[in-house]
Each structure stands twice: as structure tokens, then as C-alpha cells.
Jmol script that loads the backbone (N, CA, C; Angstrom):
load data "model"
ATOM      1  N   MET A   1     -42.335-102.103  18.847  1.00  0.00           N
ATOM      2  CA  MET A   1     -41.059-101.483  18.557  1.00  0.00           C
ATOM      3  C   MET A   1     -40.919-100.174  19.322  1.00  0.00           C
ATOM      4  N   LYS A   2     -42.009 -99.380  19.385  1.00  0.00           N
ATOM      5  CA  LYS A   2     -41.928 -98.088  20.061  1.00  0.00           C
ATOM      6  C   LYS A   2     -41.672 -98.223  21.560  1.00  0.00           C
ATOM      7  N   PRO A   3     -42.311 -99.182  22.244  1.00  0.00           N
ATOM      8  CA  PRO A   3     -42.010 -99.321  23.680  1.00  0.00           C
ATOM      9  C   PRO A   3     -40.545 -99.675  23.946  1.00  0.00           C
ATOM     10  N   VAL A   4     -39.938-100.436  23.049  1.00  0.00           N
ATOM     11  CA  VAL A   4     -38.534-100.797  23.217  1.00  0.00           C
ATOM     12  C   VAL A   4     -37.653 -99.555  23.114  1.00  0.00           C
ATOM     13  N   VAL A   5     -37.956 -98.673  22.172  1.00  0.00           N
ATOM     14  CA  VAL A   5     -37.191 -97.446  21.994  1.00  0.00           C
ATOM     15  C   VAL A   5     -37.349 -96.541  23.212  1.00  0.00           C
ATOM     16  N   VAL A   6     -38.574 -96.407  23.712  1.00  0.00           N
ATOM     17  CA  VAL A   6     -38.839 -95.570  24.879  1.00  0.00           C
ATOM     18  C   VAL A   6     -38.113 -96.117  26.101  1.00  0.00           C
ATOM     19  N   LEU A   7     -38.176 -97.442  26.302  1.00  0.00           N
ATOM     20  CA  LEU A   7     -37.482 -98.049  27.428  1.00  0.00           C
ATOM     21  C   LEU A   7     -35.966 -97.876  27.306  1.00  0.00           C
ATOM     22  N   GLY A   8     -35.435 -97.964  26.102  1.00  0.00           N
ATOM     23  CA  GLY A   8     -34.001 -97.767  25.892  1.00  0.00           C
ATOM     24  C   GLY A   8     -33.570 -96.349  26.231  1.00  0.00           C
ATOM     25  N   LEU A   9     -34.366 -95.363  25.819  1.00  0.00           N
ATOM     26  CA  LEU A   9     -34.050 -93.967  26.137  1.00  0.00           C
ATOM     27  C   LEU A   9     -34.134 -93.715  27.637  1.00  0.00           C
ATOM     28  N   CYS A  10     -35.147 -94.275  28.284  1.00  0.00           N
ATOM     29  CA  CYS A  10     -35.268 -94.130  29.738  1.00  0.00           C
ATOM     30  C   CYS A  10     -34.071 -94.758  30.442  1.00  0.00           C
ATOM     31  N   PHE A  11     -33.616 -95.898  29.957  1.00  0.00           N
ATOM     32  CA  PHE A  11     -32.458 -96.561  30.527  1.00  0.00           C
ATOM     33  C   PHE A  11     -31.220 -95.676  30.412  1.00  0.00           C
ATOM     34  N   LEU A  12     -31.025 -95.050  29.261  1.00  0.00           N
ATOM     35  CA  LEU A  12     -29.882 -94.158  29.071  1.00  0.00           C
ATOM     36  C   LEU A  12     -29.948 -92.950  30.001  1.00  0.00           C
ATOM     37  N   VAL A  13     -31.127 -92.389  30.176  1.00  0.00           N
ATOM     38  CA  VAL A  13     -31.293 -91.251  31.078  1.00  0.00           C
ATOM     39  C   VAL A  13     -30.944 -91.645  32.504  1.00  0.00           C
ATOM     40  N   VAL A  14     -31.407 -92.801  32.941  1.00  0.00           N
ATOM     41  CA  VAL A  14     -31.127 -93.271  34.302  1.00  0.00           C
ATOM     42  C   VAL A  14     -29.625 -93.476  34.489  1.00  0.00           C
ATOM     43  N   ILE A  15     -28.962 -94.039  33.507  1.00  0.00           N
ATOM     44  CA  ILE A  15     -27.517 -94.263  33.610  1.00  0.00           C
ATOM     45  C   ILE A  15     -26.776 -92.924  33.696  1.00  0.00           C
ATOM     46  N   CYS A  16     -27.168 -91.952  32.880  1.00  0.00           N
ATOM     47  CA  CYS A  16     -26.515 -90.645  32.905  1.00  0.00           C
ATOM     48  C   CYS A  16     -26.710 -89.956  34.247  1.00  0.00           C
ATOM     49  N   VAL A  17     -27.915 -89.984  34.770  1.00  0.00           N
ATOM     50  CA  VAL A  17     -28.199 -89.349  36.052  1.00  0.00           C
ATOM     51  C   VAL A  17     -27.448 -90.061  37.171  1.00  0.00           C
ATOM     52  N   ALA A  18     -27.399 -91.372  37.129  1.00  0.00           N
ATOM     53  CA  ALA A  18     -26.708 -92.127  38.170  1.00  0.00           C
ATOM     54  C   ALA A  18     -25.203 -91.875  38.127  1.00  0.00           C
ATOM     55  N   SER A  19     -24.626 -91.757  36.949  1.00  0.00           N
ATOM     56  CA  SER A  19     -23.187 -91.519  36.857  1.00  0.00           C
ATOM     57  C   SER A  19     -22.844 -90.114  37.349  1.00  0.00           C
ATOM     58  N   ASP A  20     -23.700 -89.120  37.095  1.00  0.00           N
ATOM     59  CA  ASP A  20     -23.476 -87.766  37.602  1.00  0.00           C
ATOM     60  C   ASP A  20     -23.605 -87.729  39.119  1.00  0.00           C
ATOM     61  N   ALA A  21     -24.544 -88.472  39.671  1.00  0.00           N
ATOM     62  CA  ALA A  21     -24.739 -88.495  41.120  1.00  0.00           C
ATOM     63  C   ALA A  21     -23.588 -89.221  41.800  1.00  0.00           C
ATOM     64  N   ALA A  22     -23.013 -90.203  41.152  1.00  0.00           N
ATOM     65  CA  ALA A  22     -21.929 -90.976  41.761  1.00  0.00           C
ATOM     66  C   ALA A  22     -20.644 -90.163  41.852  1.00  0.00           C
ATOM     67  N   THR A  23     -20.407 -89.305  40.885  1.00  0.00           N
ATOM     68  CA  THR A  23     -19.170 -88.514  40.910  1.00  0.00           C
ATOM     69  C   THR A  23     -19.269 -87.363  41.887  1.00  0.00           C
ATOM     70  N   GLY A  24     -20.454 -86.910  42.186  1.00  0.00           N
ATOM     71  CA  GLY A  24     -20.644 -85.829  43.143  1.00  0.00           C
ATOM     72  C   GLY A  24     -20.370 -84.464  42.528  1.00  0.00           C
ATOM     73  N   PRO A  25     -20.690 -83.416  43.251  1.00  0.00           N
ATOM     74  CA  PRO A  25     -20.456 -82.080  42.720  1.00  0.00           C
ATOM     75  C   PRO A  25     -18.963 -81.759  42.714  1.00  0.00           C
ATOM     76  N   GLN A  26     -18.540 -81.052  41.678  1.00  0.00           N
ATOM     77  CA  GLN A  26     -17.141 -80.677  41.560  1.00  0.00           C
ATOM     78  C   GLN A  26     -16.986 -79.204  41.917  1.00  0.00           C
ATOM     79  N   PRO A  27     -15.876 -78.840  42.567  1.00  0.00           N
ATOM     80  CA  PRO A  27     -15.633 -77.430  42.838  1.00  0.00           C
ATOM     81  C   PRO A  27     -15.479 -76.650  41.538  1.00  0.00           C
ATOM     82  N   ALA A  28     -15.768 -75.361  41.583  1.00  0.00           N
ATOM     83  CA  ALA A  28     -15.753 -74.537  40.373  1.00  0.00           C
ATOM     84  C   ALA A  28     -14.368 -74.457  39.757  1.00  0.00           C
ATOM     85  N   GLY A  29     -13.314 -74.557  40.543  1.00  0.00           N
ATOM     86  CA  GLY A  29     -11.964 -74.450  40.020  1.00  0.00           C
ATOM     87  C   GLY A  29     -11.523 -75.652  39.211  1.00  0.00           C
ATOM     88  N   GLU A  30     -12.130 -76.813  39.425  1.00  0.00           N
ATOM     89  CA  GLU A  30     -11.713 -78.021  38.730  1.00  0.00           C
ATOM     90  C   GLU A  30     -12.410 -78.195  37.392  1.00  0.00           C
ATOM     91  N   ASN A  31     -13.553 -77.597  37.202  1.00  0.00           N
ATOM     92  CA  ASN A  31     -14.306 -77.766  35.968  1.00  0.00           C
ATOM     93  C   ASN A  31     -14.386 -76.416  35.256  1.00  0.00           C
ATOM     94  N   PRO A  32     -13.610 -76.213  34.176  1.00  0.00           N
ATOM     95  CA  PRO A  32     -13.616 -74.919  33.506  1.00  0.00           C
ATOM     96  C   PRO A  32     -14.962 -74.571  32.874  1.00  0.00           C
ATOM     97  N   ALA A  33     -15.811 -75.567  32.609  1.00  0.00           N
ATOM     98  CA  ALA A  33     -17.111 -75.276  32.002  1.00  0.00           C
ATOM     99  C   ALA A  33     -18.016 -74.513  32.963  1.00  0.00           C
ATOM    100  N   GLN A  34     -17.787 -74.654  34.251  1.00  0.00           N
ATOM    101  CA  GLN A  34     -18.629 -73.974  35.228  1.00  0.00           C
ATOM    102  C   GLN A  34     -18.163 -72.547  35.494  1.00  0.00           C
ATOM    103  N   GLU A  35     -17.000 -72.161  34.984  1.00  0.00           N
ATOM    104  CA  GLU A  35     -16.486 -70.821  35.217  1.00  0.00           C
ATOM    105  C   GLU A  35     -17.222 -69.777  34.376  1.00  0.00           C
ATOM    106  N   GLY A  36     -17.885 -70.183  33.354  1.00  0.00           N
ATOM    107  CA  GLY A  36     -18.617 -69.261  32.514  1.00  0.00           C
ATOM    108  C   GLY A  36     -18.061 -69.238  31.105  1.00  0.00           C
ATOM    109  N   PRO A  37     -18.680 -68.454  30.244  1.00  0.00           N
ATOM    110  CA  PRO A  37     -18.272 -68.451  28.841  1.00  0.00           C
ATOM    111  C   PRO A  37     -17.034 -67.614  28.560  1.00  0.00           C
ATOM    112  N   PHE A  38     -16.534 -66.862  29.539  1.00  0.00           N
ATOM    113  CA  PHE A  38     -15.417 -65.960  29.294  1.00  0.00           C
ATOM    114  C   PHE A  38     -14.110 -66.573  29.779  1.00  0.00           C
ATOM    115  N   VAL A  39     -13.069 -66.427  28.961  1.00  0.00           N
ATOM    116  CA  VAL A  39     -11.738 -66.893  29.324  1.00  0.00           C
ATOM    117  C   VAL A  39     -10.756 -65.751  29.087  1.00  0.00           C
ATOM    118  N   GLU A  40      -9.557 -65.920  29.602  1.00  0.00           N
ATOM    119  CA  GLU A  40      -8.527 -64.918  29.401  1.00  0.00           C
ATOM    120  C   GLU A  40      -8.144 -64.851  27.922  1.00  0.00           C
ATOM    121  N   ARG A  41      -7.659 -63.710  27.504  1.00  0.00           N
ATOM    122  CA  ARG A  41      -7.306 -63.502  26.098  1.00  0.00           C
ATOM    123  C   ARG A  41      -6.203 -64.464  25.655  1.00  0.00           C
ATOM    124  N   ASP A  42      -5.218 -64.707  26.519  1.00  0.00           N
ATOM    125  CA  ASP A  42      -4.124 -65.614  26.165  1.00  0.00           C
ATOM    126  C   ASP A  42      -4.630 -67.038  25.943  1.00  0.00           C
ATOM    127  N   GLN A  43      -5.529 -67.479  26.811  1.00  0.00           N
ATOM    128  CA  GLN A  43      -6.079 -68.823  26.649  1.00  0.00           C
ATOM    129  C   GLN A  43      -6.887 -68.931  25.362  1.00  0.00           C
ATOM    130  N   ALA A  44      -7.656 -67.917  25.070  1.00  0.00           N
ATOM    131  CA  ALA A  44      -8.475 -67.942  23.854  1.00  0.00           C
ATOM    132  C   ALA A  44      -7.603 -67.936  22.609  1.00  0.00           C
ATOM    133  N   SER A  45      -6.530 -67.148  22.613  1.00  0.00           N
ATOM    134  CA  SER A  45      -5.686 -67.086  21.427  1.00  0.00           C
ATOM    135  C   SER A  45      -4.957 -68.400  21.188  1.00  0.00           C
ATOM    136  N   GLU A  46      -4.628 -69.133  22.260  1.00  0.00           N
ATOM    137  CA  GLU A  46      -3.997 -70.440  22.076  1.00  0.00           C
ATOM    138  C   GLU A  46      -4.966 -71.428  21.450  1.00  0.00           C
ATOM    139  N   VAL A  47      -6.221 -71.336  21.800  1.00  0.00           N
ATOM    140  CA  VAL A  47      -7.212 -72.269  21.273  1.00  0.00           C
ATOM    141  C   VAL A  47      -7.587 -71.902  19.845  1.00  0.00           C
ATOM    142  N   VAL A  48      -7.738 -70.616  19.581  1.00  0.00           N
ATOM    143  CA  VAL A  48      -8.265 -70.163  18.298  1.00  0.00           C
ATOM    144  C   VAL A  48      -7.182 -69.958  17.254  1.00  0.00           C
ATOM    145  N   ARG A  49      -5.944 -69.790  17.678  1.00  0.00           N
ATOM    146  CA  ARG A  49      -4.866 -69.464  16.747  1.00  0.00           C
ATOM    147  C   ARG A  49      -4.756 -70.518  15.657  1.00  0.00           C
ATOM    148  N   GLN A  50      -4.682 -70.054  14.415  1.00  0.00           N
ATOM    149  CA  GLN A  50      -4.560 -70.948  13.276  1.00  0.00           C
ATOM    150  C   GLN A  50      -3.450 -70.445  12.382  1.00  0.00           C
ATOM    151  N   LYS A  51      -2.769 -71.355  11.769  1.00  0.00           N
ATOM    152  CA  LYS A  51      -1.739 -70.984  10.801  1.00  0.00           C
ATOM    153  C   LYS A  51      -2.412 -70.707   9.469  1.00  0.00           C
ATOM    154  N   ARG A  52      -1.996 -69.629   8.844  1.00  0.00           N
ATOM    155  CA  ARG A  52      -2.552 -69.284   7.535  1.00  0.00           C
ATOM    156  C   ARG A  52      -1.598 -69.748   6.451  1.00  0.00           C
ATOM    157  N   ALA A  53      -2.140 -70.283   5.418  1.00  0.00           N
ATOM    158  CA  ALA A  53      -1.348 -70.691   4.260  1.00  0.00           C
ATOM    159  C   ALA A  53      -1.551 -69.668   3.160  1.00  0.00           C
ATOM    160  N   ALA A  54      -0.663 -69.673   2.195  1.00  0.00           N
ATOM    161  CA  ALA A  54      -0.748 -68.715   1.104  1.00  0.00           C
ATOM    162  C   ALA A  54      -2.039 -68.879   0.313  1.00  0.00           C
ATOM    163  N   ALA A  55      -2.575 -70.073   0.265  1.00  0.00           N
ATOM    164  CA  ALA A  55      -3.795 -70.313  -0.492  1.00  0.00           C
ATOM    165  C   ALA A  55      -5.008 -69.648   0.138  1.00  0.00           C
ATOM    166  N   GLN A  56      -4.932 -69.324   1.425  1.00  0.00           N
ATOM    167  CA  GLN A  56      -6.065 -68.716   2.095  1.00  0.00           C
ATOM    168  C   GLN A  56      -6.111 -67.203   1.899  1.00  0.00           C
ATOM    169  N   LEU A  57      -5.035 -66.590   1.426  1.00  0.00           N
ATOM    170  CA  LEU A  57      -5.013 -65.148   1.221  1.00  0.00           C
ATOM    171  C   LEU A  57      -5.488 -64.823  -0.192  1.00  0.00           C
ATOM    172  N   SER A  58      -6.242 -63.755  -0.307  1.00  0.00           N
ATOM    173  CA  SER A  58      -6.725 -63.347  -1.622  1.00  0.00           C
ATOM    174  C   SER A  58      -5.606 -62.656  -2.399  1.00  0.00           C
ATOM    175  N   VAL A  59      -5.838 -62.432  -3.660  1.00  0.00           N
ATOM    176  CA  VAL A  59      -4.851 -61.763  -4.512  1.00  0.00           C
ATOM    177  C   VAL A  59      -4.614 -60.331  -4.011  1.00  0.00           C
ATOM    178  N   ALA A  60      -5.670 -59.658  -3.591  1.00  0.00           N
ATOM    179  CA  ALA A  60      -5.532 -58.287  -3.092  1.00  0.00           C
ATOM    180  C   ALA A  60      -4.709 -58.262  -1.798  1.00  0.00           C
ATOM    181  N   GLN A  61      -4.893 -59.240  -0.935  1.00  0.00           N
ATOM    182  CA  GLN A  61      -4.123 -59.299   0.311  1.00  0.00           C
ATOM    183  C   GLN A  61      -2.650 -59.573   0.026  1.00  0.00           C
ATOM    184  N   LEU A  62      -2.375 -60.481  -0.900  1.00  0.00           N
ATOM    185  CA  LEU A  62      -0.986 -60.758  -1.263  1.00  0.00           C
ATOM    186  C   LEU A  62      -0.326 -59.528  -1.891  1.00  0.00           C
ATOM    187  N   GLU A  63      -1.062 -58.807  -2.700  1.00  0.00           N
ATOM    188  CA  GLU A  63      -0.521 -57.593  -3.315  1.00  0.00           C
ATOM    189  C   GLU A  63      -0.232 -56.526  -2.263  1.00  0.00           C
ATOM    190  N   SER A  64      -1.088 -56.438  -1.269  1.00  0.00           N
ATOM    191  CA  SER A  64      -0.860 -55.497  -0.180  1.00  0.00           C
ATOM    192  C   SER A  64       0.420 -55.847   0.584  1.00  0.00           C
ATOM    193  N   LEU A  65       0.619 -57.116   0.853  1.00  0.00           N
ATOM    194  CA  LEU A  65       1.854 -57.540   1.517  1.00  0.00           C
ATOM    195  C   LEU A  65       3.067 -57.251   0.648  1.00  0.00           C
ATOM    196  N   ARG A  66       2.927 -57.476  -0.631  1.00  0.00           N
ATOM    197  CA  ARG A  66       4.025 -57.232  -1.556  1.00  0.00           C
ATOM    198  C   ARG A  66       4.410 -55.747  -1.579  1.00  0.00           C
ATOM    199  N   GLU A  67       3.435 -54.858  -1.556  1.00  0.00           N
ATOM    200  CA  GLU A  67       3.718 -53.421  -1.556  1.00  0.00           C
ATOM    201  C   GLU A  67       4.461 -52.989  -0.294  1.00  0.00           C
ATOM    202  N   VAL A  68       4.078 -53.559   0.832  1.00  0.00           N
ATOM    203  CA  VAL A  68       4.759 -53.230   2.083  1.00  0.00           C
ATOM    204  C   VAL A  68       6.197 -53.739   2.036  1.00  0.00           C
ATOM    205  N   CYS A  69       6.384 -54.938   1.531  1.00  0.00           N
ATOM    206  CA  CYS A  69       7.705 -55.552   1.509  1.00  0.00           C
ATOM    207  C   CYS A  69       8.633 -54.894   0.489  1.00  0.00           C
ATOM    208  N   GLU A  70       8.087 -54.320  -0.562  1.00  0.00           N
ATOM    209  CA  GLU A  70       8.921 -53.687  -1.594  1.00  0.00           C
ATOM    210  C   GLU A  70       9.599 -52.426  -1.086  1.00  0.00           C
ATOM    211  N   ALA A  71       9.128 -51.841  -0.015  1.00  0.00           N
ATOM    212  CA  ALA A  71       9.743 -50.637   0.541  1.00  0.00           C
ATOM    213  C   ALA A  71      11.070 -50.949   1.229  1.00  0.00           C
ATOM    214  N   ASN A  72      11.310 -52.197   1.579  1.00  0.00           N
ATOM    215  CA  ASN A  72      12.541 -52.619   2.246  1.00  0.00           C
ATOM    216  C   ASN A  72      13.309 -53.507   1.269  1.00  0.00           C
ATOM    217  N   LEU A  73      14.559 -53.096   0.905  1.00  0.00           N
ATOM    218  CA  LEU A  73      15.322 -53.836  -0.097  1.00  0.00           C
ATOM    219  C   LEU A  73      15.638 -55.262   0.353  1.00  0.00           C
ATOM    220  N   ALA A  74      15.952 -55.455   1.618  1.00  0.00           N
ATOM    221  CA  ALA A  74      16.247 -56.802   2.112  1.00  0.00           C
ATOM    222  C   ALA A  74      15.000 -57.682   2.058  1.00  0.00           C
ATOM    223  N   CYS A  75      13.866 -57.108   2.416  1.00  0.00           N
ATOM    224  CA  CYS A  75      12.609 -57.858   2.365  1.00  0.00           C
ATOM    225  C   CYS A  75      12.248 -58.184   0.917  1.00  0.00           C
ATOM    226  N   GLU A  76      12.506 -57.241   0.029  1.00  0.00           N
ATOM    227  CA  GLU A  76      12.201 -57.475  -1.383  1.00  0.00           C
ATOM    228  C   GLU A  76      13.069 -58.596  -1.954  1.00  0.00           C
ATOM    229  N   HIS A  77      14.345 -58.622  -1.571  1.00  0.00           N
ATOM    230  CA  HIS A  77      15.225 -59.696  -2.029  1.00  0.00           C
ATOM    231  C   HIS A  77      14.753 -61.044  -1.480  1.00  0.00           C
ATOM    232  N   MET A  78      14.407 -61.078  -0.197  1.00  0.00           N
ATOM    233  CA  MET A  78      13.925 -62.326   0.387  1.00  0.00           C
ATOM    234  C   MET A  78      12.611 -62.748  -0.253  1.00  0.00           C
ATOM    235  N   MET A  79      11.783 -61.767  -0.613  1.00  0.00           N
ATOM    236  CA  MET A  79      10.510 -62.060  -1.273  1.00  0.00           C
ATOM    237  C   MET A  79      10.764 -62.757  -2.611  1.00  0.00           C
ATOM    238  N   ASP A  80      11.803 -62.320  -3.319  1.00  0.00           N
ATOM    239  CA  ASP A  80      12.114 -62.929  -4.612  1.00  0.00           C
ATOM    240  C   ASP A  80      12.655 -64.351  -4.468  1.00  0.00           C
ATOM    241  N   THR A  81      13.343 -64.621  -3.371  1.00  0.00           N
ATOM    242  CA  THR A  81      13.952 -65.939  -3.214  1.00  0.00           C
ATOM    243  C   THR A  81      13.088 -66.914  -2.416  1.00  0.00           C
ATOM    244  N   ASN A  82      12.418 -66.431  -1.350  1.00  0.00           N
ATOM    245  CA  ASN A  82      11.686 -67.332  -0.456  1.00  0.00           C
ATOM    246  C   ASN A  82      10.174 -67.195  -0.532  1.00  0.00           C
ATOM    247  N   GLY A  83       9.685 -66.168  -1.178  1.00  0.00           N
ATOM    248  CA  GLY A  83       8.249 -65.966  -1.266  1.00  0.00           C
ATOM    249  C   GLY A  83       7.777 -64.830  -0.378  1.00  0.00           C
ATOM    250  N   ILE A  84       6.617 -64.298  -0.702  1.00  0.00           N
ATOM    251  CA  ILE A  84       6.099 -63.119  -0.014  1.00  0.00           C
ATOM    252  C   ILE A  84       5.722 -63.415   1.431  1.00  0.00           C
ATOM    253  N   ILE A  85       5.154 -64.580   1.696  1.00  0.00           N
ATOM    254  CA  ILE A  85       4.719 -64.913   3.060  1.00  0.00           C
ATOM    255  C   ILE A  85       5.923 -64.993   3.990  1.00  0.00           C
ATOM    256  N   ALA A  86       6.969 -65.697   3.575  1.00  0.00           N
ATOM    257  CA  ALA A  86       8.153 -65.846   4.417  1.00  0.00           C
ATOM    258  C   ALA A  86       8.846 -64.505   4.622  1.00  0.00           C
ATOM    259  N   ALA A  87       8.948 -63.701   3.574  1.00  0.00           N
ATOM    260  CA  ALA A  87       9.632 -62.414   3.687  1.00  0.00           C
ATOM    261  C   ALA A  87       8.862 -61.457   4.591  1.00  0.00           C
ATOM    262  N   TYR A  88       7.562 -61.350   4.392  1.00  0.00           N
ATOM    263  CA  TYR A  88       6.774 -60.437   5.213  1.00  0.00           C
ATOM    264  C   TYR A  88       6.828 -60.854   6.682  1.00  0.00           C
ATOM    265  N   THR A  89       6.701 -62.144   6.939  1.00  0.00           N
ATOM    266  CA  THR A  89       6.717 -62.639   8.307  1.00  0.00           C
ATOM    267  C   THR A  89       8.075 -62.397   8.968  1.00  0.00           C
ATOM    268  N   ALA A  90       9.164 -62.564   8.210  1.00  0.00           N
ATOM    269  CA  ALA A  90      10.496 -62.373   8.775  1.00  0.00           C
ATOM    270  C   ALA A  90      10.757 -60.914   9.137  1.00  0.00           C
ATOM    271  N   TYR A  91      10.300 -59.985   8.323  1.00  0.00           N
ATOM    272  CA  TYR A  91      10.619 -58.577   8.546  1.00  0.00           C
ATOM    273  C   TYR A  91       9.557 -57.804   9.309  1.00  0.00           C
ATOM    274  N   TYR A  92       8.305 -58.208   9.190  1.00  0.00           N
ATOM    275  CA  TYR A  92       7.231 -57.424   9.799  1.00  0.00           C
ATOM    276  C   TYR A  92       6.370 -58.195  10.784  1.00  0.00           C
ATOM    277  N   GLY A  93       6.660 -59.460  11.010  1.00  0.00           N
ATOM    278  CA  GLY A  93       5.891 -60.232  11.975  1.00  0.00           C
ATOM    279  C   GLY A  93       4.727 -60.955  11.322  1.00  0.00           C
ATOM    280  N   PRO A  94       3.767 -61.395  12.146  1.00  0.00           N
ATOM    281  CA  PRO A  94       2.647 -62.171  11.597  1.00  0.00           C
ATOM    282  C   PRO A  94       1.781 -61.337  10.653  1.00  0.00           C
ATOM    283  N   ILE A  95       1.166 -62.024   9.737  1.00  0.00           N
ATOM    284  CA  ILE A  95       0.306 -61.366   8.753  1.00  0.00           C
ATOM    285  C   ILE A  95      -0.952 -60.854   9.469  1.00  0.00           C
ATOM    286  N   PRO A  96      -1.313 -59.583   9.275  1.00  0.00           N
ATOM    287  CA  PRO A  96      -2.399 -58.987  10.044  1.00  0.00           C
ATOM    288  C   PRO A  96      -3.798 -59.458   9.665  1.00  0.00           C
ATOM    289  N   TYR A  97      -3.962 -60.188   8.590  1.00  0.00           N
ATOM    290  CA  TYR A  97      -5.280 -60.640   8.167  1.00  0.00           C
ATOM    291  C   TYR A  97      -5.239 -62.037   7.646  1.00  0.00           C
TER     292      TYR A  97
END
end "model"
wireframe off; spacefill off
backbone 0.3
color backbone group
């Protein structure tokens, strides 16, 4: 059983090496993995950006948003009708945390 496993792994290694040799070397501009671990800030933010839901914010964070929104009467009214997340986002932009 062990020789069969060893031969199977060797076969996979040979196939991988042969497929890499057949494609040839790629220029650095075509393969982003060869450019290094650093990318532009805009590219990183597009990849990492996530939408936050109200369930992900703690009670203290929601209270902080509520205090900021209460200083603006229009935001406070919208907070009462549409919720704190929608009101804060409409008047002050994305949630900072």
C-alpha cells in the first residue's frame, strides 16, 4: 500500500512540474503574485471592504452613533424612522468602526 501512495505522489509532482515548464515563465506584469506582497491602497480596500450590519456593532458603538446623531435634528428624526445605521450613514458617511 505504501509504495502505491509514494508512486502516486511522485506522479503528481511530475505532472505539476511538467505543466509549469510547458507554460513557460510569465512576465512580472501579467502575474500579480510575482509583484510582491504590497498592493495599492485602493486595490486593497476593494478586496478587504466589508459591509457592516447592525448586529456586528456593540451596544456601546450604537450608543456612540446615537449621541452623534442626536446633535442634528434631521438626523435624529431619520434615526427614529429609519434606524440609527441609516441615519448616521446618510448624514455623516460610513461608520468609522
